Structure formats: structure tokens, C-alpha cells
VOPAGU-2260 file (C-alpha; in pm, 1 decimal, decimal comma):
REM VOPAGU-2260
SITE   aa  ch    i         X         Y         Z
SITE  MET   A    0   -8110,6    4772,1   -2131,7
SITE  ILE   A    1   -8258,3    4955,2   -2430,6
SITE  LYS   A    2   -7993,7    4955,5   -2718,3
SITE  GLN   A    3   -7932,8    5169,4   -3002,9
SITE  VAL   A    4   -8053,5    5062,4   -3351,9
SITE  PRO   A    5   -7801,2    5206,3   -3575,5
SITE  ASN   A    6   -7902,9    5340,3   -3895,6
SITE  PRO   A    7   -7835,4    5180,5   -4213,8
SITE  ASN   A    8   -7833,3    5473,8   -4407,0
SITE  GLU   A    9   -7558,8    5637,3   -4188,4
SITE  PRO   A   10   -7162,2    5651,5   -4338,0
SITE  LYS   A   11   -6958,4    5383,3   -4285,3
SITE  TRP   A   12   -6717,6    5666,2   -4129,4
SITE  ARG   A   13   -6905,2    5815,9   -3910,8
SITE  SER   A   14   -7058,9    5483,6   -3749,7
SITE  THR   A   15   -6687,8    5397,0   -3695,9
SITE  LEU   A   16   -6603,2    5701,8   -3602,0
SITE  SER   A   17   -6883,3    5730,9   -3278,9
SITE  VAL   A   18   -6769,0    5311,8   -3206,3
SITE  ALA   A   19   -6370,5    5490,0   -3182,0
SITE  MET   A   20   -6515,2    5820,3   -3051,8
SITE  PRO   A   21   -6505,0    5776,2   -2626,6
SITE  LEU   A   22   -6102,5    5608,0   -2686,6
SITE  ASN   A   23   -6035,3    5883,4   -2930,9
SITE  LEU   A   24   -6139,7    6132,4   -2664,7
SITE  SER   A   25   -5975,3    5950,5   -2408,4
SITE  TYR   A   26   -5596,2    6043,4   -2593,5
SITE  ILE   A   27   -5609,9    6379,0   -2579,3
SITE  PRO   A   28   -5528,0    6395,2   -2192,4
SITE  ILE   A   29   -5277,5    6103,3   -2185,6
SITE  GLY   A   30   -5193,1    6230,1   -2569,4
SITE  LEU   A   31   -5064,6    6604,3   -2396,2
SITE  ALA   A   32   -4909,9    6484,7   -2110,4
SITE  CYS   A   33   -4705,7    6258,2   -2370,3
SITE  GLY   A   34   -4595,2    6553,2   -2629,3
SITE  VAL   A   35   -4493,8    6759,3   -2349,8
SITE  LEU   A   36   -4285,7    6492,6   -2160,6
SITE  LEU   A   37   -4089,6    6374,2   -2501,1
SITE  HIS   A   38   -4008,3    6734,6   -2567,9
SITE  ALA   A   39   -3861,8    6782,9   -2191,2
SITE  ALA   A   40   -3690,8    6489,4   -2331,4
SITE  GLY   A   41   -3481,5    6637,0   -2570,0
SITE  PHE   A   42   -3760,4    6539,6   -2855,8
SITE  ASN   A   43   -3857,8    6840,7   -3135,8
SITE  THR   A   44   -4185,8    6865,6   -3259,9
SITE  ILE   A   45   -4154,7    6707,7   -3565,3
SITE  LEU   A   46   -3966,6    6433,7   -3426,6
SITE  THR   A   47   -4280,8    6371,9   -3194,5
SITE  GLY   A   48   -4488,9    6368,9   -3456,8
SITE  LEU   A   49   -4322,4    6091,2   -3625,5
SITE  VAL   A   50   -4241,5    5849,2   -3303,7
SITE  SER   A   51   -4625,4    5920,7   -3245,3
SITE  ILE   A   52   -4654,8    5753,4   -3573,1
SITE  PHE   A   53   -4431,1    5494,8   -3625,1
SITE  ILE   A   54   -4426,3    5344,7   -3234,6
SITE  PHE   A   55   -4793,2    5426,1   -3123,3
SITE  SER   A   56   -4775,9    5349,2   -2772,4
SITE  GLY   A   57   -4849,0    5566,6   -2520,6
SITE  GLY   A   58   -4620,1    5331,2   -2253,2
SITE  ALA   A   59   -4298,9    5254,5   -2511,6
SITE  GLN   A   60   -4315,4    5585,4   -2569,1
SITE  PHE   A   61   -4314,8    5723,9   -2195,7
SITE  MET   A   62   -4032,4    5432,6   -2101,4
SITE  ILE   A   63   -3856,9    5655,0   -2399,2
SITE  ALA   A   64   -3857,2    5955,4   -2259,2
SITE  SER   A   65   -3763,7    5847,2   -1910,8
SITE  MET   A   66   -3451,1    5670,2   -1994,9
SITE  LEU   A   67   -3354,2    5952,7   -2209,1
SITE  THR   A   68   -3382,6    6132,3   -1967,8
SITE  ILE   A   69   -3176,5    5930,9   -1762,7
SITE  ASN   A   70   -2867,3    5933,4   -2055,1
SITE  ALA   A   71   -2954,3    5542,2   -2083,5
SITE  PRO   A   72   -2777,8    5369,0   -2385,6
SITE  LEU   A   73   -2910,6    5326,0   -2666,1
SITE  LEU   A   74   -2918,2    4956,1   -2674,5
SITE  SER   A   75   -3105,6    4953,7   -2364,2
SITE  ILE   A   76   -3425,9    5178,1   -2534,0
SITE  VAL   A   77   -3394,7    4894,7   -2785,7
SITE  LEU   A   78   -3404,5    4633,6   -2599,4
SITE  MET   A   79   -3642,8    4759,2   -2368,2
SITE  LEU   A   80   -3877,5    4855,3   -2667,7
SITE  PHE   A   81   -3848,0    4529,9   -2786,7
SITE  PHE   A   82   -3950,9    4321,6   -2520,7
SITE  LEU   A   83   -4214,0    4594,2   -2378,1
SITE  GLU   A   84   -4381,3    4553,4   -2724,7
SITE  LEU   A   85   -4387,3    4173,6   -2774,9
SITE  ARG   A   86   -4729,2    4118,5   -2632,9
SITE  TYR   A   87   -4878,6    4232,9   -2929,0
SITE  ALA   A   88   -4701,9    3948,6   -3142,1
SITE  LEU   A   89   -5016,6    3778,6   -2866,8
SITE  LEU   A   90   -5249,0    4014,6   -2922,7
SITE  GLY   A   91   -5259,8    4063,2   -3260,1
SITE  SER   A   92   -5276,7    3631,0   -3289,0
SITE  SER   A   93   -5595,9    3668,8   -3139,9
SITE  LEU   A   94   -5728,3    3835,5   -3417,4
SITE  SER   A   95   -5572,5    3703,1   -3616,7
SITE  LYS   A   96   -5925,3    3526,8   -3747,2
SITE  TYR   A   97   -6144,7    3798,5   -3782,6
SITE  LEU   A   98   -5858,5    3895,5   -4054,5
SITE  ILE   A   99   -5897,0    3540,1   -4297,8
SITE  GLY   A  100   -5943,3    3601,1   -4634,0
SITE  THR   A  101   -5793,1    3926,4   -4600,2
SITE  SER   A  102   -5441,4    4029,4   -4822,5
SITE  GLU   A  103   -5109,5    4039,6   -4676,0
SITE  ARG   A  104   -5105,2    4406,3   -4672,7
SITE  PHE   A  105   -5405,3    4467,8   -4522,8
SITE  LYS   A  106   -5266,6    4219,7   -4273,0
SITE  LEU   A  107   -5000,1    4429,1   -4240,7
SITE  ILE   A  108   -5119,7    4786,3   -4199,0
SITE  PHE   A  109   -5340,2    4622,3   -3952,1
SITE  ALA   A  110   -5046,2    4546,4   -3751,2
SITE  VAL   A  111   -4880,4    4846,7   -3791,3
SITE  SER   A  112   -5170,0    4978,3   -3635,9
SITE  MET   A  113   -5286,1    4830,4   -3334,3
SITE  ASN   A  114   -5207,3    4890,5   -3010,4
SITE  ASP   A  115   -5354,1    4855,0   -2599,3
SITE  GLU   A  116   -5690,8    5034,1   -2667,8
SITE  ASN   A  117   -5817,6    5016,7   -2989,2
SITE  TYR   A  118   -5738,4    4637,1   -2982,4
SITE  ALA   A  119   -5991,6    4611,1   -2732,3
SITE  VAL   A  120   -6263,6    4838,4   -2913,6
SITE  ASN   A  121   -6173,0    4543,2   -3179,4
SITE  TYR   A  122   -6196,8    4227,5   -3018,9
SITE  LEU   A  123   -6509,7    4390,7   -2774,9
SITE  LYS   A  124   -6675,0    4444,1   -3111,9
SITE  PHE   A  125   -6592,5    4111,2   -3275,8
SITE  ALA   A  126   -6639,5    3863,6   -2999,4
SITE  THR   A  127   -7024,1    4121,0   -3007,5
SITE  ASP   A  128   -7091,3    4175,1   -3298,6
SITE  LYS   A  129   -7128,9    3967,6   -3658,2
SITE  LYS   A  130   -7124,0    4263,2   -3887,3
SITE  TRP   A  131   -6838,6    4401,5   -3729,3
SITE  THR   A  132   -6568,1    4361,4   -4045,6
SITE  PRO   A  133   -6231,9    4408,6   -4048,1
SITE  ARG   A  134   -6188,1    4740,4   -4228,4
SITE  GLU   A  135   -6392,1    4873,5   -4000,6
SITE  ALA   A  136   -6181,4    4761,7   -3743,3
SITE  LEU   A  137   -5848,3    4900,1   -3946,6
SITE  MET   A  138   -6067,9    5258,1   -3911,7
SITE  VAL   A  139   -6104,8    5244,2   -3582,8
SITE  GLU   A  140   -5713,3    5207,5   -3578,4
SITE  HIS   A  141   -5649,8    5502,6   -3763,4
SITE  TYR   A  142   -5849,1    5739,4   -3618,9
SITE  SER   A  143   -5709,7    5696,7   -3272,3
SITE  LEU   A  144   -5376,4    5712,8   -3394,5
SITE  LEU   A  145   -5435,1    6029,4   -3594,5
SITE  PHE   A  146   -5601,6    6185,7   -3261,1
SITE  TRP   A  147   -5340,7    6032,6   -2980,8
SITE  THR   A  148   -5051,6    6169,1   -3296,2
SITE  VAL   A  149   -5203,4    6500,8   -3268,6
SITE  SER   A  150   -5281,2    6525,5   -2891,2
SITE  ASN   A  151   -4870,5    6425,6   -2894,3
SITE  ILE   A  152   -4781,3    6735,7   -3136,0
SITE  ILE   A  153   -4994,5    7019,2   -2925,4
SITE  GLY   A  154   -4858,9    6832,3   -2654,6
SITE  SER   A  155   -4497,9    6934,4   -2799,0
SITE  LEU   A  156   -4628,1    7289,9   -2888,2
SITE  VAL   A  157   -4750,5    7335,4   -2525,5
SITE  GLY   A  158   -4349,8    7190,1   -2370,3
SITE  SER   A  159   -4213,1    7422,7   -2664,1
SITE  ALA   A  160   -4373,6    7729,5   -2491,7
SITE  LEU   A  161   -4327,6    7571,3   -2073,5
SITE  LYS   A  162   -3976,6    7535,6   -1885,1
SITE  ILE   A  163   -4085,4    7191,1   -1796,1
SITE  ASP   A  164   -3860,1    7039,6   -1439,5
SITE  LEU   A  165   -3691,0    6692,6   -1511,8
SITE  THR   A  166   -3829,6    6566,4   -1137,4
SITE  VAL   A  167   -4153,2    6690,1   -1223,8
SITE  VAL   A  168   -4135,0    6436,9   -1574,1
SITE  HIS   A  169   -4030,5    6166,8   -1316,1
SITE  PHE   A  170   -4274,3    6197,4   -1030,4
SITE  ALA   A  171   -4574,1    6062,9   -1368,1
SITE  LEU   A  172   -4356,6    5837,7   -1580,5
SITE  THR   A  173   -4281,8    5675,1   -1248,4
SITE  ALA   A  174   -4727,4    5676,5   -1154,0
SITE  LEU   A  175   -4775,8    5606,1   -1479,1
SITE  PHE   A  176   -4597,5    5322,4   -1460,1
SITE  LEU   A  177   -4752,2    5222,2   -1193,7
SITE  TYR   A  178   -5084,1    5254,7   -1302,5
SITE  MET   A  179   -5003,4    5024,9   -1598,3
SITE  ILE   A  180   -4922,7    4728,0   -1324,4
SITE  ILE   A  181   -5190,4    4799,1   -1154,1
SITE  MET   A  182   -5438,5    4761,2   -1404,5
SITE  GLN   A  183   -5215,1    4431,0   -1592,6
SITE  VAL   A  184   -5293,2    4272,5   -1213,8
SITE  LYS   A  185   -5456,0    3913,8   -1268,0
SITE  ASN   A  186   -5379,6    3726,8    -972,4
SITE  ARG   A  187   -5208,3    3682,2    -690,4
SITE  LEU   A  188   -4919,2    3537,8    -885,2
SITE  THR   A  189   -4846,8    3880,6   -1080,2
SITE  ILE   A  190   -4835,5    4086,2    -744,9
SITE  PHE   A  191   -4540,9    3826,7    -687,3
SITE  ILE   A  192   -4368,7    3822,2    -998,9
SITE  GLY   A  193   -4391,0    4210,5    -979,5
SITE  LEU   A  194   -4241,1    4226,2    -619,9
SITE  ILE   A  195   -3991,6    3978,6    -766,6
SITE  ALA   A  196   -3859,6    4250,4   -1067,6
SITE  ALA   A  197   -3858,8    4529,6    -869,6
SITE  VAL   A  198   -3578,6    4339,6    -644,2
SITE  LEU   A  199   -3478,0    4193,7    -944,7
SITE  ALA   A  200   -3490,6    4503,4   -1127,6
SITE  VAL   A  201   -3234,6    4712,4    -787,0
SITE  PHE   A  202   -3004,0    4398,1    -784,8
SITE  PHE   A  203   -2900,3    4452,3   -1155,0
SITE  LEU   A  204   -2937,7    4839,2   -1144,1
SITE  VAL   A  205   -2686,0    4837,8    -887,2
SITE  LEU   A  206   -2461,7    4528,5    -983,1
SITE  THR   A  207   -2447,6    4646,5   -1365,8
SITE  LYS   A  208   -2411,7    4998,3   -1284,2
SITE  SER   A  209   -2635,2    5051,1   -1594,7
SITE  THR   A  210   -3017,1    5084,4   -1728,3
SITE  LEU   A  211   -2923,7    4763,5   -1921,7
SITE  GLY   A  212   -2983,6    4573,0   -1608,0
SITE  LEU   A  213   -3350,3    4687,2   -1571,7
SITE  VAL   A  214   -3308,6    4438,5   -1926,5
SITE  ILE   A  215   -3160,9    4142,5   -1743,1
SITE  SER   A  216   -3426,7    4160,3   -1429,3
SITE  THR   A  217   -3746,8    4134,4   -1697,4
SITE  LEU   A  218   -3620,5    3852,4   -1881,8
SITE  ILE   A  219   -3535,6    3666,1   -1549,5
SITE  SER   A  220   -3869,7    3798,9   -1375,1
SITE  SER   A  221   -4078,4    3706,6   -1691,5
SITE  PHE   A  222   -3965,7    3349,4   -1709,0
SITE  ILE   A  223   -3966,5    3310,4   -1320,8
SITE  GLY   A  224   -4331,9    3421,0   -1390,4
SITE  PHE   A  225   -4381,7    3174,9   -1688,6
SITE  ALA   A  226   -4204,1    2915,8   -1562,1
SITE  LEU   A  227   -4432,6    2914,4   -1222,3
SITE  GLU   A  228   -4736,6    2983,1   -1372,5
SITE  HIS   A  229   -4688,4    2657,4   -1616,4
SITE  TYR   A  230   -4595,2    2476,1   -1318,0
SITE  LEU   A  231   -4936,9    2590,3   -1050,1
SITE  ARG   A  232   -5134,1    2562,4   -1302,3
SITE  ASN   A  233   -5037,3    2207,2   -1444,5
SITE  LYS   A  234   -4945,0    2086,9   -1022,1
SITE  LYS   A  235   -5133,6    2245,9    -819,5
SITE  PRO   A  236   -5418,7    2494,3    -929,7
SITE  GLY   A  237   -5558,4    2542,6    -609,5
SITE  SER   A  238   -5314,8    2716,2    -511,0
SITE  HIS   A  239   -5332,9    3067,9    -328,1
SITE  LEU   A  240   -5116,0    3297,5    -583,1
SITE  LEU   A  241   -5358,8    3212,3    -876,0
SITE  TYR   A  242   -5649,6    3334,1    -662,0
SITE  LYS   A  243   -5812,9    3625,3    -884,0
SITE  VAL   A  244   -5776,5    3986,6    -814,0
SITE  SER   A  245   -6040,5    4210,8    -983,6
SITE  SER   A  246   -5899,5    4467,4   -1215,7
SITE  PRO   A  247   -6126,2    4716,0   -1245,0
SITE  GLY   A  248   -5965,0    4797,5   -1641,3
SITE  SER   A  249   -5946,2    4486,0   -1743,1
SITE  LYS   A  250   -6038,1    4375,7   -2114,8
SITE  GLU   A  251   -6221,0    4011,6   -2034,1
SITE  ALA   A  252   -6413,1    4179,9   -1776,2
SITE  ALA   A  253   -6573,0    4398,0   -2035,3
SITE  VAL   A  254   -6601,1    4165,0   -2265,2
SITE  GLU   A  255   -6810,2    3914,5   -2009,9
SITE  GLU   A  256   -7001,7    4180,1   -1945,5
SITE  GLU   A  257   -7076,9    4304,8   -2284,1
SITE  SER   A  258   -7112,5    3954,7   -2362,1
SITE  ASP   A  259   -7330,9    3857,9   -2058,9
SITE  GLU   A  260   -7605,9    4184,9   -2169,2
SITE  ASN   A  261   -7627,4    4039,4   -2575,1
């Protein structure tokens, strides 16, 4: 495989933009859809832009739109956002070793600008390019934030010019979250816990007659998954539940393939 030699005279902003551009372009269609759905859920263009900047998470923003269209209470939305975004504590910790020597202010800006996709880009670059710097990683985050926010705002403007049937919104959000679940599957245990979570969600939704049941089912299924995985890995490492299932979009696979090529 022939690799392109970077031009030492190329401005840093341009070389970093070329790294982030595939991610930026992928944000345009999903960002437009997110803006349309947020508008259908009651957000005006200004609020859509602010949500895109301060939350900067496609999954969280789609979830907000979904829960608002079913008139979920604010407490349920906040709790679901908290547990959904809690994964960034783990993602951020895996990048902390590459940010040694940077200021606390830099780390704060870096943390609030991170999401799943720019994390994957930066993790891959840190793992395979020894010259990749924290400042370049921050530029990737800000490029992706810019494209995501602009796409959301344009989507909101499009949504204001169109009449969106909320039935379509429910269908689109359900399809999106099913896709997100599939992309997270790593082994049979993940599938098993996903099924448990689905059953618990239905049970507690019926029991509580509120979306608070989703929060309860999330907590219980997460605890079951953690406890079961810990038990199997320590007591029964050969269990069929730990057999890996290939995921075409996994970050680990991308890192391993790039490392093999190097």
C-alpha cells in the first residue's frame, strides 16, 4: 500500500482538516436529519444550534427529540442523557495519556468538544501517528463540531419549511437507535443483555406508566451486564456468551487494521 507523504510546508489547519474531512462530510446528512427532527419536536433554529454546540451528540439529540415527541417529563430526559453520555468518561480516560503536559483549561475544552466519532479519529491517529499532537486532535474536534452544528441549523431551517408527520419521526428514531445498538454489538453477551434490556424496558414502562421506566430498566440491565461479564470472564472465560460477533463499524477493528498496515 502506497502512503501519501505529508507536505511539511502545508499549513497545520489544512492538513488537520484533510484528516477530519471524511468525518465532517459524514455529518452532513445525519446532521440535516437531526435538525429536521429537533424542529419537529419543538426546537426553533436558535435552540437547535445551541443544543448542537452544548450537547454535541447525535444519539443524545435524537433521544431528546424522541422523548419530547412523547411528552416525556424533564427528569426522565435529564436522567437518560446522563446515563447515555456517561460513556465519555471512559472514552476520555483512554485519551488522557496523550494529553499529558497540556493545561487544565485545554483538557476542559478538549473534553467538552469530544464525541464518539472524533474520538475514534483521534484515537486512531494517536495510536498510529507518533507526530499527532493534542492541538491537532482539538482541531479535529472543532472541525467536526462546526460541520455538525451548521448541518443541524440547516436541517432546522428545512424543517421549518416542511410539515413533518410525527409518525415518520418515531420511525426514523427507532431505526436510528436499532442501528446504534447493532454497531455496539461485540459478542453474544451484548445481544443477550440487549434482549434483557428490551424486556425490562417494556415491563417498567407498563409498571410505571412513565418514561422513567426506561431509566430504571437501563440501570438494572447495565448492572446485570456488568456483573455477568465480570463473572464469565473470571469464572468461565470459555463461555459461548463471550464469543465475538463481527461489527463492521467497530473502532477497535479500525485501529487494528491500521496498525497491521503500518
